[in-house]
MIPA-976747 format. One record per residue (C-alpha): z, y, x. Coordinates in steps of 0.05 Angstrom, whole numbers, plus 5000, padded with zeros to 4 digits. Layout:
ZYX/...
% end
This chain:
361617873487/356317673444/350917083448/345217253499/338917093463/333716683500/329717083555/324216893596/327017243656/333817193673/335917723731/342817733724/347317163701/354617173674/360316953722/367217153687/370817523633/376817983650/382218163601/385518663642/392518713608/392717933605/391117893674/396118433696/401618123653/402718733609/404818663537/400118643476/404319263455/401819673519/394419583509/389619863568/383620283553/378220253613/375220893626/372020773696/370520233742/368120163815/366819593866/367319593938/366118943974/370118383932/374918903903/374319133834/378219793813/379619963744/381720673717/384920723645/386121293599/393221203608/393821403680/393320733708/389520403770/388419633769/386219283827/382618573824/379818113881/372817783862/373117363925/370916783877/367417183825/367916593773/376016643778/378117373785/385117493814/389718063794/392218373854/396019063835/397419613786/398620273806/401220823759/398821533774/401621943709/401321753635/397522423624/392322333677/386021923649/382221633706/375121853698/371821773761/373721203820/370221313887/371120803944/371721154014/372020494054/370120884120/377221264119/380520674083/382021124021/380521073951/378221773917/380621813843/378722403792/383622483738/384022963689/380723473735/385223333794/383322923859/388122423879/387521963944/390021223948/389920653999/384520123983/389619623964/393720053921/399919963960/402820683961/403421203915/397521673903/397922353933/394322963913/388423203952/389724023964/391124423901/384324313871/384124363796/378824313742/374623853790/368423673750/364323213793/365022843855/359922493902/360622173968/355422144023/352921524053/356721404120/353521534186/352920884229/354021394289/360921584262/363821004223/371021314215/369121924177/365522094113/364322734069/364822854000/361623393953/366423633894/364624183841/371024593825/370325153772/364425583800/364125273866/361424733906/365424443962/364924014019/370523624039/370523184109/375022644127/376822384188/380921754203/385021794262/390021304296/396021094250/392321164190/392721934202/387322304155/384522984174/381423354114/376423964123/374324364064/368824934063/364625244005/357525004004/355325473950/357125813885/354725413823/357025373753/357024843697/356324253745/355823563702/353923083757/353223033837/349222633883/349322693961/343122424000/342322574070/343223344077/341623494009/346423503951/343823443883/346723853827/345823693753/347324193700/346124333632/339824763641/337024303695/336624003771/337824343832/338324163907/342724513953/343324414030/350324154055/349624554119/346125224095/347525244024/339925404012/338425213941/331724923913/330624883834/327424143819/326224273747/329424513680/331924123620/330524323552/336124533507/336023893466/335923473525/342022973530/347322873581/344323023655/345622403706/344622313780/344421663812/342721523886/338320953900/339720433951/336020584018/338721304021/332321694013/331921733937/335321953878/334221813796/334922433757/335822283688/332222663626/333722373562/331821653566/326721773629/329421653699/325622093747/325621883820/324922403873/326122383948/331022773987/327023463983/326423393909/319323143906/317622633857/316021893887/314221233855/314521093780/318721363731/323120883691/322820923616/329220653585/329420383514/335520863500/339121393532/343721113584/351121233579/352220943657/347120733709/348420263767/343319893818/343019193847/336819243888/331619113868/334219223798/336519883760/341919713704/343320173651/348420123599/348320403526/348120283453/352119633462/347319303511/345719313584/338019333602/335219083672/329319453697/325819263762/325819853807/318919883839/314319843773/320020023722/318319383684/323719173636/326618493651/332518313610/337118573560/344718373558/347918543484/355218713489/360118713430/364419343438/371719483404/374220113401/371420793425/368920963490/362920913525/360020253560/360820243637/356719863690/358719903761/356319593826/357819653902/354720373912/351420083976/346419743933/343219273981/346818644001/351218663939/349918113882/355818333836/355418773772/361318963729/360519163655/366519463623/368419603551/374119973525/378819283529/374218793567/370618723631/364518213644/362918013715/355217843726/351817593792/344317803808/340017143800/337216953868/328916953876/329016223886/333216133827/328816513782/322216243809/325915483798/327315633727/320215873712/317915253744/322514823703/319315163641/312815003675/311415763666/306915773727/303616503711/310916773711/313016413773/307116653812/308117343784/315317243808/313317033877/308717623881/313718113862/319517843912/315017863965/313318583954/320618743949/322118354012/327117933968/324817244002/322416994067/315616744087/318616064099/320816014026/314416353999/310615764034/315315254006/314015563931/306915503943/307014813961/312214633905/307115013856/301514603882/304713943868/306714123799/299914333785/297213733813/301013293769/298913683710/291613533728/289914243746/287414013818/283214713838/289515123827/294114653861/289414623920/288815373926/296815423927/297014883979/291815274020/297215904019/302415474040/303615534118/309015024124/305914454081/302913884120/296513624108/299712894115/303613034047/296912924009/295312254042/299411843989/294212173940/288811823973/290811144001/296610693979/302110564020/303810224065/297610434112/297010704182/299611424168/305511264124/310411464177/306912134183/308312324113/314512784110/320212604059/320513264023/322913283954/322514043947/326614183885/325813503852/321013813797/315313323806/314612553816/313212283890/305512293907/301711693885/294611483887/289611983845/287711453798/295311343776/296612053775/290112223728/291611633684/299611863679/297112563662/292512363609/298111983577/301512543575/296512983543/295612423493/302912473472/302813233474/296613183419/300812743374/307113243381/302513813365/300413473305/307413353284/308414103290/312114013359/311314553414/309614233480/308914533554/302214213565/295914673581/292614863517/285514783551/287614023562/289013963488/283514333461/278214043507/281213373540/276913233601/274312473618/278112053670/271212093712/270812803712/278712913734/277812393784/271912733818/275113393812/281113193846/277212863900/273313523911/279413903915/282613433963/276413484005/276914274006/284114254028/282913694083/276914154108/281514734112/286714344150/281614084203/281314854225/289214784241/292714614304/294813944287/297413304320/293012764343/295412254290/295012764235/287412964256/285812214254/289512184188/284912784160/278612574191/278311854170/280911984096/275712574094/270312054102/273711614049/273212153999/266112314020/264211564010/267911593938/263112143913/257011873953/256412523994/251612264045/250112944081/258013134089/258812424113/253412484168/255713154187/262812964197/260812344232/255812684278/260513264300/266313234339/271712834300/278212414303/276011854254/278411174264/272510724276/276710094258/278310424185/271310574171/266810064206/267009504147/267610014095/260610404115/257709804135/258809474064/256610074029/250510094066/251610794099/249010554164/246611234185/253411484176/256510884217/250711024273/253011744275/259711604279/258911024337/254811574371/261012114371/265611594396/260611364457/259910744424/252510844445/249710064450/252509964376/249010654350/242810514384/243009854352/243410134284/238110664298/233410084316/234709734255/233210354212/227410464246/224809744235/226809814161/223610434147/217710194178/216909544141/217909904077/224409534068/228510194051/226010824014/223611324065/228411944070/222512404061/221612173989/228512263970/229112974003/234912744054/232712924121/239412784154/241213304209/234013594218/230414154189/223813964155/221713344129/220512774173/220112044158/225911564162/222611234223/221811904262/229412124245/232511414271/227611524334/230012254342/237612064337/236911474382/233311934432/239112414432/243411864456/238611614506/238512264539/245312314556/246211544579/246211354652/246110614636/239310424661/238909774627/240910104561/236310614566/230410174584/232409684531/230710194471/225710614506/220010144476/221510214406/222510964411/215911074449/212510644388/214511164343/213711764385/211711804457/214212544468/221412284445/220511664502/218112194555/224212674535/228412154543/226011894612/226312624642/232712894612/237413234661/243013244623/245412504642/250012484702/245612004742/238511944738/234811324725/231410904780/224111074786/222610374803/226310084743/222710594700/215710504724/216409764720/219109834648/214310274616/208709944577/201809984620/198310204553/202810794545/199411214598/201911864575/208911694585/206811404651/203212004676/208712494649/214512164676/211012114748/209112854736/216313034725/218712584780/214212964828/213913614804/221013774781/224813264820/221313344887/219712634898/215612554966/214811784963/207111714977/206911064924/208411504866/203912064888/198411574894/199811234830/200111914790/193312144819/190011464806/192811474733/189612194726/183311984750/183011414709/184311774643/179712294664/174011754670/176111444607/176312074567/169212254595/166411614575/169111664504/166312324498/159412084516/159811514467/161311944405/156312494416/155412584334/162412894323/162713564281/164114174326/171214214314/171913474341/167013674400/171414294419/177813934416/175313344466/172613834508/179014224515/182613564523/178013364583/178614004611/186114044615/186213334640/181613464697/184814094713/191413704722/187713244764/184213754812/191414184818/195213574835/189513334887/189814024918/197114104918/199513404947/197913115017/202112465003/197212034960/192011614988/185511964986/181511364997/184710974938/183211574892/176511564918/175010824904/176810944830/171911574818/166511374868/161911184813/163911764764/161512454757/168012794779/164613144837/169713644844/175013204852/170712834900/169913454937/177413584942/178812834965/173412915017/175513545042/182613245051/179712745091/175913225136/168713055114/165613785114/158613505106/160213145045/163413675019/158014155022/153013704997/157213634929/159014344929/151514574941/147814054911/151513714859/155114244831/150414774853/156615264862/154115714921/160116124921/164715524930/160415284983/159915885021/168015945014/168615315041/164615495101/168516125113/175015595110/171715235167/170815815207/164215615248/157415915243/154415225246/157815085181/152915635147/146915335181/148614615160/149514955088/142815345095/139114675113/142214355050/139314915009/132214865044/131714135047/136213784990/133113095001/132312554944/126512934913/130613584898/126814244896/129014684955/134315224929/131015844957/135316314913/141616034945/138716035012/136516765009/144116894982/147216555040/143116915084/144317565052/151817485056/152517195124/145817245164/147717815209/153117325244/148016755254/143316555307/136216815287/133016235324/136915695289/135616005226/127816065236/128415375258/131415155190/126915595147/122215125110/114515255112/114315245038/118915805034/115616424999/115816935058/117217485003/123317204987/126517225056/122617755092/127718305077/133417915098/130417615158/128118285183/135218565166/138217995201/133118065266/134718865265/142118715262/141218185319/137118675363/142419185351/148518785369/144918545435/144019265454/150819465436/153418895483/148919185537/151819905530/158719635528/157419145590/154419725631/159920165611/165019685636/161519635701/162420345714/169620385696/170619785747/167320135798/170820795789/177820335787/175520005856/174020685883/180421035859/184120425889/181020545956/182221235960/189721125938/190520595995/187221086045/191021706041/195421966099/202421966093/207522366144/213822156161/219022496202/225422276242/229922416177/225221996134/229221436105/227620776063/229020925985/231420255977/236320106034/237020856052/236120616128/232121106176/224820896183/223721146253/218020706279/218720166232/213919886187/213720176117/210820086049/208720615996/208720535921/204220945872/210721305853/210721595923/217021205935/217220926011/220520286030/222019956099/218119316111/224118876104/225719146032/218819066013/219118336033/224918215996/221518555937/215518185931/213917865867/218118415833/214018975794/219419495807/218220085863/223320265911/226320765866/227520235816/221720405770/218719825733/211119885742/209419365690/213319765634/213120475654/205720515675/204021095724/197821515709/194822045754/189822625732/185722405798/184821725776/180621925715/172821755719/169322355737/163122095765/
% end
């Protein structure tokens, strides 16, 4: 065998070389010429031109063992061997005859029937439902026959033969499912093994070479050879997949999934079946005449052995496993080829998912040590079995808190153990420098050409490595990791963020739910000045006191100008929109305070938050997210007296939202609102010279403030009205005073305020309606006509009052109240209408009175008539109640004409039911004679 040239892909590797005569112990004077070969499991069968069958055992493929030689006839060259393991037979085609032998060649062969001139033979794949039988297609002369073998007990073989079709010039056969593929010199046809129906697939040109057919593994496809092109068709003869184009016309074809192996022109070529890619060439030195033979187990799937036979020598090859091929590529650092192989074997199903993940991790480590960090992490992310702790040694030197978590995986021993990034980069740069020297000396290296042509700096490589490890750790956070692993991932992620000064990422991680170890980061962040990150970290871990202390320090430093304001350098922390650093510190502190139920801690930090933003302080005090609300007494005592807005908003929330009914807080809230309203009015009066916009703004503020005070004074009944009146007594808050006096029941004062101070006639009349007495309107009329204190009489309001309510008032009282100075023309129409209405009401009353007297008289008369009517009783008359005869007894009669004896009448006194049980109260009796007719 010739030497094999270097190749980038080795799909088959040599195992052993067989010298059949030597192994069989034959003399040199009796050479053997190999004409056919077949594999069945670990058994190798060779057929010779001298009519001999040789059996070898490949149990250990590296040391083949000769088992037996069986002569079948010196004049019968063996042209084909077909193992039939399901029926424990070997079918041999020798000089046109079909012979049967046992698998171990322990018995002499016997002829199969009287068949002669057999041109081709093909076995059908064994049916799993009937494992003790098989079928063979045979071409004899002009006939295509089917032979069925069935194995019975005691090694008895039943043979049944029947004709499929008539066909002439058969060169080769293949049997797939129900279809028998027939190759002739003119083309390919398909015959049904059951019906004999024929389908022409395609014709061959006259110049075409020897036709061949080869069933492919899987049992549903067949390769049809047209010169040097292998056309793959399905069991119906329809082309499927890609055709295989060979470099030469094959003399023999075999298959070891997923490869197709062809022999011809003193070489054996290996092709990938799926995409027809040429993978390997094995040159073979031949001696003597004859074709090159290649054979494998016809099953094709699960077998790894291939036999290449020349006239005098036999070579055993084994399929190189997917893992070994990939490993070989990685040893050469041919990463592109390794990735291509991985994808190829994955699509062919030649490699498990676990191994795919393993290879991706191995690729990642190799690329990482070659300083190709981005590609390395891409492969880390594709590995489902790689653990995040495997990259910890790149970040933190051993020993550390997580050293025990790092798995001791050696992979394939192709890369050194993980070590800190700085050392990886330094070693990699040294390798690049050495490669540069070797390249100048004309020596080829395996270092990436990009590195050689444009060597990167150490700083750039370190930043690139850190950014890609950050990318991997961020993706690892999404996995379901154990608690220690998660702690390591988050803590080391914070280390890497700090190394690149990625402040926003640090703060985002620290402020979100994380598993960082505070002890590992506390001093590190403090020393580097990342106090905001440390504050976020404290807050996320529930260390609120420490977090608030840092936010307080930050706010103080920003306010005094010790630190550059965040809004100047464009960093806004976790907020959207630009705010000062002082405001951001207060906002973050407020987020913590809103959740806290610790009164002392909340009130301790409330002051400085309120100094920055009173709305934040209010939000802290009124937060409903905390488990236990703060004590109102402590809050009111702690709030600075000068921060009136906080005091008011807290009391408002306490009363309106929390339903507090403590009179003390109601009074405090009313007093605070009243004082604020007075102060606002005083301030507004002092600055009359403002522009229009400022005046409108102040007026709006005062209006809203007074509206709040008025609504509260009307809604609440728990405050002390007198205390509030004492505060606003000297102010111009007349409506507020009216509300308070109304609460106190001072009707006259309320009417004076509404009518004279506010001159709100509608409100005054509405208040009189609420009082519900006519004298209230008379009192209001008196105020209008005699306002006192030098104020002019309000004749228009008085006339309006009389117009609206005069008809219900006493005209005498109204006339007594009228002022002599009141112009008569203003009230004449109203007074006239009032008097007319009064006379009308008086006369209506008289009519009703007289009608009532008439009705009363008629009722008395009817009652008298009812009582004086005569009733006739007989001896048969009985009491309607007790059913006793009345005779001469006293009796009583009810309006419904029922009669009862006197005893029953007495017993029923006080009851409204008649003797017949009729309720005279509910079921009223009315007779036509009772109608008033007079």
